[in-house]
C-alpha positions as CSV (number, residue, x, y, z in Angstrom):
1,M,-7.4,21.4,26.1
2,A,-4.8,19.0,27.6
3,V,-7.0,16.1,26.7
4,L,-7.4,17.5,23.2
5,E,-3.7,17.6,22.8
6,K,-3.4,14.0,23.8
7,I,-5.5,12.8,21.0
8,R,-3.4,14.6,18.4
9,V,-1.1,11.7,17.7
10,K,-0.5,12.2,14.0
11,L,-2.2,10.1,11.4
12,G,-2.0,7.0,13.5
13,I,-5.2,7.8,15.2
14,L,-6.9,8.0,11.8
15,I,-6.9,4.2,11.9
16,T,-9.8,4.6,14.2
17,V,-11.7,6.3,11.3
18,L,-11.4,3.1,9.3
19,I,-11.6,0.3,12.0
20,A,-15.3,-0.4,11.6
21,V,-15.5,-0.5,7.9
22,A,-12.1,-2.1,7.5
23,L,-13.3,-5.2,9.3
24,L,-15.2,-6.1,6.2
25,S,-12.2,-5.0,4.0
26,F,-14.2,-3.8,1.1
27,I,-12.7,-1.3,-1.4
28,I,-14.7,-0.1,-4.3
29,D,-12.1,2.1,-5.8
30,P,-9.2,3.7,-3.8
31,Q,-9.4,7.1,-5.4
32,T,-10.1,10.6,-4.1
33,L,-11.4,14.2,-4.2
34,E,-9.7,16.8,-6.4
35,T,-11.6,18.9,-8.9
36,T,-14.7,21.1,-9.5
37,L,-18.4,20.4,-9.7
38,G,-19.1,22.9,-12.5
39,Y,-17.1,20.9,-15.0
40,F,-19.9,18.4,-15.2
41,S,-22.8,20.6,-16.0
42,S,-26.0,19.3,-14.3
43,K,-24.8,16.0,-13.1
44,Y,-25.0,16.3,-9.3
45,D,-25.0,12.6,-8.2
46,V,-21.7,11.2,-7.1
47,G,-23.1,7.7,-7.4
48,K,-25.7,5.2,-6.2
49,I,-25.9,2.9,-3.3
50,D,-28.6,0.2,-3.2
51,G,-30.0,1.9,-6.3
52,K,-30.6,5.2,-4.4
53,K,-28.8,8.4,-5.5
54,V,-25.9,9.8,-3.5
55,R,-26.2,13.5,-4.0
56,Y,-23.0,15.6,-4.2
57,E,-24.1,17.7,-1.3
58,D,-24.6,14.7,0.9
59,F,-21.3,13.1,0.1
60,Q,-19.5,16.4,0.5
61,K,-20.9,16.7,4.0
62,E,-19.6,13.2,4.8
63,V,-16.2,14.1,3.5
64,D,-16.2,17.3,5.5
65,Y,-17.2,15.3,8.6
66,Y,-14.2,13.0,8.2
67,T,-11.9,16.0,7.4
68,N,-13.0,17.8,10.6
69,I,-12.2,14.7,12.6
70,Y,-8.8,14.5,11.0
71,T,-7.9,18.1,11.7
72,L,-9.2,17.6,15.3
73,T,-7.1,14.6,16.0
74,T,-3.9,15.8,14.3
75,G,-4.1,19.5,15.0
76,S,-3.2,20.2,11.3
77,Q,-5.4,22.4,9.2
78,S,-3.7,21.3,5.9
79,V,-4.7,18.1,4.2
80,S,-2.3,16.5,1.8
81,E,-3.6,14.8,-1.4
82,E,-2.8,11.4,0.1
83,V,-4.8,12.1,3.2
84,S,-7.6,13.6,1.2
85,Q,-7.8,10.4,-0.8
86,A,-8.0,8.3,2.4
87,L,-10.7,10.6,3.9
88,N,-12.7,10.5,0.6
89,E,-12.6,6.7,0.6
90,S,-13.5,6.5,4.3
91,A,-16.6,8.7,3.7
92,W,-17.6,6.5,0.7
93,Q,-17.2,3.3,2.6
94,N,-19.1,4.6,5.6
95,L,-22.0,5.6,3.3
96,I,-22.1,2.1,1.9
97,A,-22.0,0.6,5.4
98,Q,-24.8,2.8,6.8
99,R,-27.0,2.8,3.7
100,Y,-26.7,-0.9,2.7
101,I,-24.6,-3.2,4.7
102,I,-25.9,-2.5,8.2
103,P,-29.6,-2.6,7.0
104,Q,-28.8,-6.0,5.5
105,I,-27.3,-7.1,8.8
106,Q,-30.4,-5.9,10.6
107,K,-32.6,-7.9,8.3
108,A,-30.7,-11.0,9.6
109,G,-32.1,-10.1,13.1
110,I,-29.0,-8.4,14.4
111,N,-29.3,-5.1,16.4
112,V,-27.0,-3.0,18.6
113,G,-28.8,-1.4,21.5
114,N,-27.9,1.5,23.8
115,Q,-27.2,-0.8,26.7
116,E,-24.8,-2.8,24.5
117,L,-23.0,0.4,23.6
118,V,-22.5,1.2,27.3
119,S,-21.2,-2.3,27.8
120,I,-18.5,-2.0,25.1
121,T,-17.6,1.4,26.3
122,R,-17.3,0.9,30.1
123,G,-18.0,-2.8,30.7
124,D,-16.1,-6.0,30.4
125,H,-15.9,-6.2,26.6
126,I,-14.3,-2.9,25.6
127,S,-14.7,-2.1,21.9
128,P,-11.5,-2.5,19.7
129,V,-12.2,1.1,18.6
130,L,-11.3,2.3,22.1
131,L,-8.7,-0.4,22.7
132,Q,-6.7,0.8,19.7
133,D,-7.1,4.5,20.3
134,A,-3.9,6.1,21.7
135,T,-6.1,8.7,23.5
136,F,-7.1,6.1,26.1
137,M,-3.8,4.3,26.5
138,D,-1.6,4.4,29.6
139,A,2.2,4.8,29.6
140,S,2.6,1.1,28.8
141,G,0.4,1.3,25.8
142,N,-2.6,-0.5,27.3
143,F,-6.2,0.7,27.5
144,S,-6.9,2.7,30.6
145,S,-10.4,3.2,31.9
146,D,-9.0,6.1,33.9
147,R,-8.0,7.8,30.7
148,L,-11.5,7.3,29.3
149,V,-13.1,8.8,32.4
150,E,-10.6,11.7,32.2
151,F,-11.7,12.3,28.5
152,L,-15.4,12.2,29.3
153,Q,-15.0,14.6,32.2
154,A,-13.0,17.0,30.0
155,M,-15.6,16.7,27.3
156,S,-18.3,18.3,29.4
157,A,-16.0,21.2,30.1
158,D,-14.9,21.7,26.5
159,P,-16.6,24.9,25.3
160,G,-15.7,24.4,21.6
161,G,-17.3,21.0,21.5
162,S,-14.3,19.3,19.8
163,L,-14.1,16.5,22.3
164,A,-17.9,15.9,22.1
165,A,-17.6,15.7,18.3
166,Y,-14.7,13.2,18.6
167,W,-16.7,11.1,21.1
168,D,-19.7,11.0,18.7
169,F,-17.4,9.9,16.0
170,L,-16.0,7.1,18.2
171,Q,-19.5,6.0,19.2
172,Q,-20.6,5.7,15.6
173,N,-17.5,3.6,14.8
174,M,-18.0,1.4,17.8
175,K,-21.6,0.7,16.8
176,T,-20.7,-0.1,13.2
177,Q,-17.9,-2.3,14.4
178,Q,-20.2,-4.1,16.8
179,Y,-22.7,-4.8,13.9
180,F,-19.9,-6.3,11.8
181,T,-18.5,-8.4,14.8
182,K,-22.0,-9.9,15.5
183,Y,-22.7,-10.6,11.9
184,N,-19.3,-12.4,11.5
185,S,-20.2,-14.4,14.6
186,L,-23.6,-15.3,13.1
187,L,-21.9,-16.5,9.9
188,S,-19.3,-18.5,11.9
189,G,-22.0,-20.1,14.0
190,S,-24.0,-21.0,10.9
191,D,-21.2,-22.7,9.1
192,I,-21.3,-26.1,10.7
193,V,-19.2,-29.1,9.7
194,T,-21.3,-32.3,10.5
195,P,-19.7,-35.4,12.1
196,V,-20.2,-37.2,8.8
197,E,-18.4,-34.5,6.8
198,L,-15.6,-34.5,9.4
199,R,-15.2,-38.3,9.3
200,R,-15.2,-38.2,5.5
201,Q,-12.5,-35.6,5.4
202,I,-10.3,-37.6,7.8
203,E,-10.8,-40.7,5.7
204,D,-10.0,-38.9,2.5
205,N,-6.8,-37.5,3.8
206,N,-5.6,-40.7,5.6
207,T,-6.1,-42.9,2.6
208,S,-3.1,-42.7,0.3
209,S,-2.4,-44.4,-3.0
210,D,0.8,-45.4,-4.8
211,V,0.4,-45.5,-8.6
212,E,2.2,-46.2,-11.8
213,F,1.1,-44.2,-14.8
214,V,1.7,-43.3,-18.4
215,L,1.2,-39.7,-19.4
216,V,0.6,-38.7,-23.1
217,P,1.3,-35.0,-23.1
218,F,-0.7,-32.7,-25.4
219,G,2.4,-30.9,-26.6
220,Y,2.5,-27.5,-28.3
221,Q,1.8,-28.4,-31.9
222,T,-1.3,-26.9,-33.4
223,D,-3.9,-29.5,-34.5
224,T,-5.4,-28.1,-37.7
225,T,-8.1,-30.8,-37.7
226,L,-9.8,-29.3,-34.6
227,K,-12.5,-26.8,-35.6
228,V,-14.5,-24.6,-33.3
229,S,-17.6,-23.0,-34.8
230,D,-19.0,-19.6,-34.0
231,E,-22.1,-21.3,-32.6
232,E,-20.0,-23.2,-30.1
233,I,-18.2,-20.0,-29.1
234,K,-21.5,-18.2,-28.6
235,A,-22.9,-21.1,-26.5
236,Y,-19.8,-21.1,-24.3
237,Y,-20.0,-17.3,-23.9
238,D,-23.7,-17.5,-22.9
239,A,-23.0,-20.3,-20.4
240,H,-20.1,-18.5,-18.7
241,K,-21.1,-14.9,-19.1
242,D,-20.3,-14.0,-15.5
243,N,-16.7,-14.7,-16.2
244,Y,-16.6,-11.8,-18.6
245,R,-17.9,-9.0,-16.4
246,Q,-16.0,-5.7,-16.8
247,T,-16.0,-2.2,-15.3
248,A,-16.0,0.8,-17.6
249,S,-12.5,1.6,-18.9
250,R,-10.6,3.0,-21.8
251,D,-7.6,2.0,-23.8
252,V,-5.3,4.8,-24.8
253,E,-1.9,5.6,-26.3
254,F,0.1,8.7,-25.5
255,V,3.3,10.6,-26.1
256,A,4.6,12.5,-23.0
257,Y,7.0,15.4,-23.5
258,E,8.8,15.7,-20.2
259,V,10.5,19.0,-19.8
260,V,14.2,18.5,-18.8
261,P,17.0,20.9,-18.6
262,S,18.8,21.8,-21.9
263,E,22.5,22.0,-22.3
264,A,22.2,25.7,-21.9
265,D,20.3,25.2,-18.6
266,I,23.0,22.8,-17.4
267,Q,25.7,25.3,-18.3
268,A,23.9,28.1,-16.5
269,A,23.8,26.0,-13.3
270,K,27.5,25.3,-13.7
271,D,28.3,29.0,-14.1
272,E,26.2,29.9,-11.1
273,I,28.0,27.4,-8.7
274,D,31.4,28.4,-10.1
275,A,30.6,32.1,-9.3
276,L,29.7,31.1,-5.7
277,F,32.5,28.7,-5.1
278,D,35.1,31.2,-3.7
279,E,32.7,32.7,-1.2
280,F,31.5,29.2,-0.2
281,S,35.2,28.2,0.5
282,R,35.8,31.3,2.7
283,T,32.6,32.2,4.5
284,D,32.3,32.0,8.2
285,N,28.6,31.8,8.1
286,L,28.0,28.6,6.2
287,K,24.4,28.2,7.4
288,G,23.3,31.6,6.2
289,F,25.2,31.3,3.0
290,L,23.7,27.9,2.1
291,S,20.2,29.0,3.0
292,L,20.5,31.8,0.5
293,N,22.5,30.1,-2.3
294,S,22.2,26.3,-2.1
295,D,19.5,23.7,-2.9
296,I,20.7,21.8,0.2
297,P,20.8,23.6,3.6
298,L,23.5,23.0,6.1
299,Q,22.8,19.7,7.9
300,D,23.5,19.3,11.6
301,Y,24.1,15.6,11.1
302,Y,27.7,14.3,11.5
303,F,28.6,11.5,9.0
304,K,30.9,8.7,9.7
305,E,33.1,7.1,7.1
306,G,31.1,5.2,4.5
307,E,27.8,7.0,4.9
308,L,28.4,9.7,2.3
309,V,28.8,7.0,-0.4
310,Y,25.1,6.6,-0.5
311,S,24.0,10.2,0.0
312,L,26.5,11.7,-2.4
313,S,29.3,9.5,-3.8
314,A,32.3,7.4,-2.9
315,E,34.6,10.2,-4.1
316,V,33.0,12.6,-1.6
317,D,33.3,10.1,1.2
318,E,36.9,9.5,0.4
319,F,37.6,13.3,0.2
320,V,35.9,14.1,3.5
321,F,37.8,11.4,5.4
322,S,41.2,12.1,3.8
323,R,44.1,13.4,5.9
324,N,43.6,17.2,5.3
325,P,40.1,17.8,3.8
326,G,39.2,21.3,3.0
327,V,36.9,22.2,0.1
328,M,36.2,19.7,-2.7
329,P,36.0,21.2,-6.2
330,V,32.8,21.4,-8.1
331,F,31.6,18.1,-9.6
332,R,28.5,17.1,-11.5
333,K,26.0,14.3,-10.7
334,D,23.1,13.9,-13.0
335,N,21.8,17.4,-13.7
336,S,23.1,18.9,-10.4
337,F,26.4,20.4,-9.5
338,Y,28.0,20.1,-6.1
339,A,30.8,21.5,-4.0
340,V,31.6,20.0,-0.6
341,R,33.3,21.6,2.4
342,V,34.1,19.9,5.7
343,N,32.7,22.2,8.4
344,D,33.6,20.2,11.5
345,I,35.2,17.0,12.6
346,R,34.6,15.3,15.9
347,N,35.1,11.9,17.6
348,M,31.5,11.0,18.4
349,S,29.5,8.0,19.6
350,D,26.7,6.6,17.5
351,S,24.6,6.6,20.6
352,V,24.8,7.6,24.3
353,Y,22.8,6.8,27.4
354,L,21.5,10.2,28.4
355,H,20.0,11.6,31.6
356,Q,18.7,15.1,31.8
357,I,17.2,17.7,34.2
358,V,15.1,20.4,32.6
359,L,15.1,23.8,34.3
360,D,13.7,27.3,33.7
361,Y,15.9,29.7,31.7
362,S,16.4,31.8,34.8
363,Q,18.0,29.0,36.9
364,D,21.5,29.3,35.5
365,A,23.1,29.2,39.0
366,L,21.1,26.1,39.9
367,A,22.2,24.4,36.7
368,D,25.9,25.1,37.4
369,S,25.5,23.8,40.9
370,L,23.8,20.6,39.7
371,V,26.6,20.0,37.2
372,G,29.1,20.1,40.0
373,V,27.1,17.9,42.3
374,I,26.6,15.3,39.6
375,E,30.3,15.2,38.6
376,Y,31.2,14.7,42.2
377,G,28.9,11.6,42.5
378,G,25.5,13.1,43.3
379,D,22.5,10.8,42.7
380,F,21.1,12.0,39.4
381,A,17.7,10.3,39.8
382,V,17.2,12.0,43.2
383,L,18.2,15.4,41.8
384,A,16.0,15.0,38.7
385,G,13.0,14.0,40.8
386,Q,13.6,17.1,43.0
387,Y,14.4,19.7,40.4
388,S,13.4,18.7,36.8
389,L,10.4,20.4,35.2
390,A,10.0,17.6,32.6
391,Q,8.6,14.2,33.3
392,S,10.7,11.1,32.5
393,P,9.4,8.5,30.1
394,D,9.8,6.1,33.0
395,P,8.4,7.6,36.2
396,A,10.4,5.0,38.3
397,R,13.7,6.4,36.9
398,P,13.6,10.2,37.1
399,G,15.7,12.0,34.5
400,D,16.5,8.8,32.7
401,Y,16.2,9.6,29.0
402,G,17.7,6.4,27.7
403,W,19.8,5.6,24.7
404,I,19.7,8.3,22.1
405,T,21.3,9.0,18.6
406,Q,22.1,12.3,17.0
407,E,18.9,12.0,14.8
408,N,16.8,12.4,17.9
409,L,18.7,15.3,19.3
410,P,18.1,19.1,18.8
411,R,21.0,20.8,17.2
412,E,22.0,22.6,20.4
413,M,22.5,19.3,22.2
414,M,24.8,17.7,19.6
415,D,27.7,18.0,22.0
416,V,26.4,15.2,24.2
417,M,27.4,12.7,21.5
418,S,31.1,13.7,22.2
419,M,30.8,13.8,26.0
420,R,32.8,11.3,28.0
421,T,31.1,8.7,30.2
422,G,30.4,10.3,33.7
423,A,30.5,13.9,32.4
424,A,27.7,16.4,33.0
425,A,27.1,19.7,31.2
426,K,24.7,22.6,31.0
427,I,23.0,23.2,27.6
428,R,20.5,25.8,26.6
429,T,17.8,25.0,24.0
430,N,14.5,26.5,22.9
431,M,12.9,24.0,25.3
432,G,14.6,25.1,28.4
433,L,17.9,24.9,30.3
434,H,19.2,21.3,30.4
435,V,21.6,19.6,32.8
436,V,22.7,16.5,30.9
437,Y,24.7,13.5,32.1
438,V,26.1,10.7,30.0
439,S,26.3,7.3,31.8
440,D,27.2,5.1,28.9
441,R,28.2,5.4,25.2
442,T,29.2,3.4,22.2
443,E,32.8,3.5,21.0
444,P,33.6,7.0,19.6
445,V,34.5,7.2,15.9
446,K,35.6,10.0,13.6
447,K,32.6,11.9,12.2
448,A,32.3,15.0,9.9
449,Q,29.8,17.7,9.5
450,V,29.6,18.4,5.8
451,A,28.4,21.6,4.0
452,V,27.1,21.0,0.5
453,L,26.7,23.7,-2.1
454,C,24.3,22.4,-4.7
455,K,22.8,23.9,-7.8
456,E,20.3,21.8,-9.8
457,A,20.0,22.6,-13.4
458,M,16.4,23.7,-14.0
459,P,14.6,24.1,-17.3
460,G,14.5,27.7,-18.4
461,K,11.7,29.6,-20.2
462,E,13.1,28.8,-23.6
463,T,13.3,25.1,-22.7
464,F,9.7,25.0,-21.7
465,Q,8.8,26.7,-25.0
466,D,10.8,24.2,-27.0
467,F,9.1,21.2,-25.4
468,Y,5.7,22.8,-25.8
469,A,6.4,23.5,-29.4
470,Q,7.3,19.8,-30.0
471,A,4.0,18.7,-28.3
472,N,2.0,21.3,-30.2
473,D,3.6,20.2,-33.5
474,L,2.5,16.6,-32.9
475,A,-1.0,17.6,-31.8
476,S,-1.5,19.9,-34.8
477,R,-0.3,17.3,-37.3
478,C,-2.5,14.7,-35.8
479,D,-5.6,17.0,-36.4
480,G,-7.5,15.0,-33.8
481,K,-7.3,11.7,-35.8
482,I,-5.7,8.5,-34.5
483,E,-4.6,7.4,-38.0
484,N,-2.4,10.5,-38.2
485,F,-1.1,9.8,-34.7
486,D,-0.2,6.2,-35.5
487,R,1.5,7.2,-38.8
488,I,3.6,10.0,-37.3
489,A,4.6,7.9,-34.3
490,L,5.8,5.1,-36.7
491,E,7.6,7.4,-39.1
492,E,9.4,9.3,-36.4
493,S,9.8,6.5,-33.9
494,L,8.1,8.4,-31.1
495,P,8.1,6.9,-27.7
496,V,4.4,5.9,-27.6
497,V,3.1,4.6,-24.3
498,P,0.1,2.3,-24.2
499,A,-2.3,2.3,-21.2
500,N,-5.1,-0.2,-21.3
501,R,-8.2,-0.6,-19.1
502,V,-7.8,2.9,-17.7
503,L,-10.5,3.6,-15.0
504,E,-12.3,6.9,-14.7
505,S,-11.0,7.2,-11.2
506,A,-7.3,6.6,-12.2
507,R,-4.7,9.1,-11.0
508,Q,-1.8,7.4,-12.7
509,L,-1.0,6.5,-16.3
510,S,2.0,4.2,-16.7
511,R,4.6,5.9,-14.5
512,Y,3.0,9.4,-14.5
513,D,1.1,10.8,-11.6
514,G,-1.2,13.7,-11.4
515,V,-2.9,12.9,-14.7
516,R,-6.5,13.8,-13.7
517,E,-6.8,16.3,-16.6
518,V,-5.8,13.5,-19.0
519,I,-8.4,11.2,-17.5
520,R,-11.1,13.8,-17.8
521,W,-10.4,14.3,-21.5
522,I,-10.5,10.5,-22.0
523,Y,-13.8,10.2,-20.3
524,D,-15.4,13.4,-21.7
525,D,-18.7,12.7,-23.4
526,D,-17.4,14.4,-26.5
527,T,-14.3,12.2,-26.8
528,K,-14.8,9.4,-29.2
529,V,-12.8,6.3,-30.2
530,G,-10.1,7.5,-32.7
531,D,-9.8,11.0,-31.3
532,V,-6.5,12.6,-30.5
533,S,-6.3,15.2,-27.7
534,P,-4.9,18.7,-27.9
535,I,-1.9,19.4,-25.6
536,I,-2.7,18.4,-22.0
537,T,-0.3,19.8,-19.3
538,V,0.5,17.6,-16.3
539,N,2.3,18.9,-13.2
540,N,3.3,22.0,-15.2
541,D,6.2,20.3,-16.8
542,I,4.9,17.4,-18.9
543,Y,2.9,17.8,-22.1
544,F,0.6,14.9,-23.1
545,V,-0.8,14.1,-26.5
546,V,-3.3,11.3,-26.1
547,A,-5.1,9.0,-28.5
548,L,-8.3,7.1,-27.5
549,K,-8.1,3.6,-28.9
550,Q,-11.1,1.7,-27.4
551,I,-14.0,2.1,-25.0
552,H,-15.0,-0.7,-22.7
553,E,-18.5,-0.2,-21.4
554,E,-19.6,-1.4,-18.0
555,G,-21.3,-4.7,-18.0
556,Y,-20.0,-7.7,-20.0
557,Q,-17.1,-7.8,-22.5
558,P,-18.5,-8.1,-26.0
559,L,-18.3,-11.6,-27.6
560,S,-16.0,-10.1,-30.2
561,E,-13.4,-9.2,-27.6
562,V,-13.3,-12.6,-25.9
563,A,-14.0,-14.9,-28.9
564,S,-10.3,-15.7,-29.4
565,S,-9.8,-16.7,-25.8
566,I,-13.0,-18.9,-25.9
567,R,-11.8,-20.5,-29.1
568,F,-8.5,-21.4,-27.3
569,I,-10.4,-23.0,-24.4
570,L,-12.8,-25.0,-26.6
571,T,-9.9,-26.1,-28.8
572,A,-8.0,-27.4,-25.8
573,Q,-11.2,-29.3,-24.7
574,K,-11.5,-30.9,-28.1
575,R,-7.8,-31.7,-28.2
576,A,-8.1,-33.4,-24.8
577,E,-11.1,-35.4,-26.0
578,K,-9.4,-36.4,-29.2
579,V,-6.2,-37.5,-27.5
580,K,-8.2,-39.4,-24.9
581,N,-10.1,-41.3,-27.6
582,E,-6.9,-42.1,-29.4
583,V,-5.3,-43.4,-26.3
584,A,-8.3,-45.5,-25.5
585,S,-8.1,-47.0,-29.0
586,K,-4.4,-47.8,-28.8
587,I,-4.6,-49.5,-25.4
588,A,-7.8,-51.5,-25.9
589,G,-7.3,-55.0,-24.5
590,L,-3.9,-54.3,-22.9
591,T,-3.5,-55.3,-19.3
592,D,0.2,-54.5,-18.6
593,M,1.5,-51.0,-18.0
594,N,4.7,-51.6,-19.8
595,A,2.8,-52.8,-22.9
596,I,0.6,-49.7,-22.6
597,A,3.7,-47.5,-22.5
598,V,5.1,-49.1,-25.6
599,A,1.8,-48.8,-27.5
600,L,1.7,-45.1,-26.6
601,G,5.3,-44.4,-27.2
602,Q,5.9,-43.2,-23.6
603,T,7.4,-44.5,-20.4
604,V,6.0,-45.7,-17.1
605,S,6.3,-43.3,-14.2
606,T,5.4,-43.7,-10.5
607,K,4.0,-41.5,-7.7
608,T,3.5,-42.4,-4.1
609,G,1.3,-41.1,-1.3
610,I,-1.5,-39.5,-3.3
611,T,-4.4,-38.5,-1.1
612,F,-7.7,-36.9,-2.0
613,G,-6.4,-33.9,0.0
614,S,-3.8,-33.5,-2.7
615,L,-6.5,-31.7,-4.8
616,S,-5.6,-28.5,-3.0
617,G,-2.0,-28.8,-4.1
618,N,-0.4,-27.6,-7.3
619,S,2.0,-30.5,-8.0
620,T,-0.5,-33.0,-9.2
621,E,-3.5,-32.5,-11.5
622,P,-6.9,-32.5,-9.8
623,A,-8.5,-34.8,-12.5
624,F,-5.7,-37.3,-12.0
625,V,-5.9,-37.2,-8.2
626,G,-9.7,-37.6,-8.2
627,A,-9.5,-40.6,-10.5
628,V,-6.8,-42.2,-8.4
629,A,-8.8,-41.8,-5.2
630,G,-11.8,-43.6,-6.8
631,A,-9.9,-46.3,-8.7
632,E,-9.9,-49.9,-7.7
633,P,-6.3,-51.1,-6.8
634,G,-4.6,-53.4,-9.3
635,V,-6.9,-52.5,-12.2
636,I,-5.8,-50.5,-15.2
637,S,-7.7,-47.2,-15.1
638,G,-8.1,-44.4,-17.7
639,P,-7.6,-42.7,-19.9
640,V,-8.2,-39.6,-17.9
641,A,-7.7,-36.2,-19.5
642,G,-5.9,-33.5,-17.4
643,R,-4.6,-30.1,-18.1
644,I,-1.3,-31.2,-19.6
645,G,-2.1,-34.6,-21.0
646,V,-4.0,-37.9,-20.8
647,Y,-3.2,-40.4,-18.0
648,V,-3.5,-44.2,-17.9
649,F,-2.7,-45.6,-14.5
650,R,-2.9,-48.4,-12.0
651,V,-3.1,-48.2,-8.2
652,T,-0.3,-50.4,-6.9
653,N,-0.9,-49.9,-3.2
654,R,-3.4,-48.2,-0.9
655,E,-3.0,-47.6,2.7
656,T,-5.1,-46.1,5.5
657,G,-3.1,-44.2,8.1
658,A,-3.9,-42.0,11.1
659,F,-1.6,-39.0,10.5
660,Y,-4.4,-36.7,9.5
661,T,-6.3,-36.1,12.8
662,E,-9.7,-34.6,13.8
663,D,-7.8,-31.5,14.8
664,D,-6.3,-31.2,11.3
665,A,-9.8,-31.5,9.9
666,K,-11.1,-28.8,12.2
667,V,-8.3,-26.5,11.2
668,A,-9.1,-27.0,7.6
669,A,-12.7,-26.4,8.2
670,A,-11.9,-23.2,10.1
671,Q,-9.8,-22.1,7.1
672,A,-12.6,-22.8,4.7
673,Q,-14.9,-20.9,7.0
674,A,-12.6,-17.9,7.1
675,F,-12.5,-17.9,3.3
676,Q,-16.2,-17.9,3.1
677,I,-16.5,-15.0,5.6
678,N,-13.9,-13.1,3.7
679,S,-16.0,-13.6,0.5
680,V,-19.0,-11.9,2.2
681,P,-17.9,-8.3,1.4
682,S,-17.8,-9.1,-2.4
683,V,-21.2,-10.6,-2.2
684,F,-22.5,-7.5,-0.4
685,M,-20.9,-5.3,-3.1
686,E,-22.4,-7.3,-5.9
687,R,-25.9,-7.0,-4.5
688,A,-25.7,-3.4,-3.4
689,D,-26.3,-1.9,-6.8
690,I,-23.4,0.5,-6.4
691,K,-22.4,3.1,-8.9
692,D,-19.3,5.1,-8.1
693,N,-19.1,8.4,-10.1
694,R,-16.9,10.3,-7.6
695,A,-14.1,10.6,-10.2
696,R,-16.3,13.0,-12.2
697,F,-16.4,15.5,-9.4
698,F,-13.2,15.1,-7.3
């Protein structure tokens, strides 16, 4: 059980869940589990991987497995929505890895055997899965083989099998991670830069050119003589169809009626806090009073001057640190009302260097004796080593707790922040009897503990009914038709919010979260383009009326949707060709750059140090750089069409240096190799024939 407690180190250990798959960094769709299976009649497949169905039952088992590991490692039986999303995505990625990626890696001749697993567990090449798991770290944060042995020994004596389940999980992750590591090594070893390629790269980057050039910019005027036919657009679309792939999505518009407090609700909150103000001013039990009557409980924290400016207001800060603060009258901030009372004022340090000895509750006499011994110069470390029931973070310095702030102290120990240097005291907490000693402290400053009576105005029943009636009125008048929605929105200046390319797995629309019911209506088989929804309630306080504008099917964008953008591309190409021909005609026979500039109505510019390696930069056009690199010095070259205009140029000087070395070339090759390896996951995903329908179920 002690070992089990050690592995419960919050969500941090959940990183181990994702290590193996994260090495390939693929994310299909970062969305999660939430709803019911029955909603989708007889559709029981959550998707496909490698063309094979993933049944709901199989995927749910995978999610349950990851959820069990999470609860085991955290000790928490509750799973937040955010964690649920992470677990769902981990389960999906693991299925992709096991069903498609690892089989593909195995086809490349890679395997991970049992002996290899032993080696990465207990040999000289410990798996990163273990190295990064806090379960097996020593006090300095490094992997400890002793901790691993301790875990394995405890596993055999664990009757519940929890440790064995966690070890099986780690072994699966280690094996998956090893497959990915070996595959990456194979790819790295296969990507070879030959000596000829290396020499060419060095030459290209060490050869620089100085040029003088004339640029004829395209400008922004529309050329009405340029025509692009439908046949040309179709031909371009067919030749570049892969550029127009799309996932299934929807375009919608909606009006959201957010329920906010009415003036009557706000006045009710004001009346309520006014009725409580006198008792708040007089009560001796502020903690109990606030727990029953305030939206903000009594905080143990002591504020120093300036801090309340950010948590409440500058006026509150000024009041609290005035000469004779008492109770600040009720004031309003947004839709909340506040009254402030100074409960305590102390001179406190921001931090103190604390030492402590922890005793049993029954050892009062010993505690008193130790306080006396310490204040008369007794060696605290020796006493802590002899008597303390608690281990120090640093075994070499018994009782040395280190620098601590009030945020890290239990309420009962707040007095240590006011203790003088060299003072010792006895303090009782729910963790035991503490003998504390302060050896150093920051300069004390005036601090105040503040009690805040807060009443937030909340929408009442009538307010909810009013907003619902507004939403219902819109939905009724729309009668399910988008033309009615558009007309009413225009006539009444309604705040219509557009949301384009909404995925089926989406959990947010514009700034609104928790919109799964809206998404389900959008993607319902019975919802057609032009439909308007009935009222859809989100988070119990927002009423949506939604219009479906367009459906984008999975596959390729229709030519009709992209024709205008293709027309723009082809027009730009034709404009470049036309300007290029015009320039060529105007400069025919000219051999002087100044004469060329005059003929073109432009000026001569210069640029130095252009290398072929400049192609990767953004400051110079690639077409121009490439032309300069291949041009003969001293000869008028061009015209060359770039992105912004047409160039005519002359190389005035060319030099070969040695500043770009073989090491530089190797670094560039390594960067290119890393880019290629990082592209592998997307290649896997393209070929895996994956269909992700999880959003229909969860």
